[in-house]
Structure formats: C-alpha cells, structure tokens
Residue, then its C-alpha position, 0 to 999 in steps of 0.5 A: m251419403t251427401r246431398e249430391e250423391l242422393l240427387a244422383l240416384p236412379p229412380t229406384v234403389n236397392v235396400t242396401t243403398a236406401a239403408r246407407a242413405l238413412g244411416i242404418g245397416t242393411h240387416k236392420a233395414y230388412s228387419l224393419i221392412k219385414k215388420g212394416s216399419f221401414p220409414v220409406q215406401t218399398l216396392p216388393l218385386g218378387s224376391t227383390v225389394r226396391v225403394p223409390t228414390a223420391a220417397l227416400w228424398r222426402v223422408l230425408g228432407v231433400t228437394p231436387p233442384e228445379 
C-alpha cells in the first residue's frame, strides 16, 4: 500500500485492509489479534473488529500532511 493510499483511508479500517497495509495476510492478522499480539490497537465491536487508521499510521511511521 502506498503512502497516498494509507493517507486516503477512513478513520477506521477493517482487519483485511490493516493486514494489507502491514504486508501480512488476513488469516495471520486475525491470529495475532486473537493472541493479543497484533501490532496495532484494535476496536472490537461485537463480531466485528476495526483498526483505527491513526494507530496504523503510527506503527508504519506515516505522518499525515499538516
């Protein structure tokens, strides 16, 4: 995922999008979330898990333009 694609993400993304940004597979991402080892904060919302984009940016070292 390019920097421009990362900066265009909405405030939260699904696990598939976060995994793509991190360069890992969706199955691996869910496995890490289940173990509590996912490198980004997650927001469990019932049966759905969302990932805050700002937290994803921090882990990837992306800073939004001012």
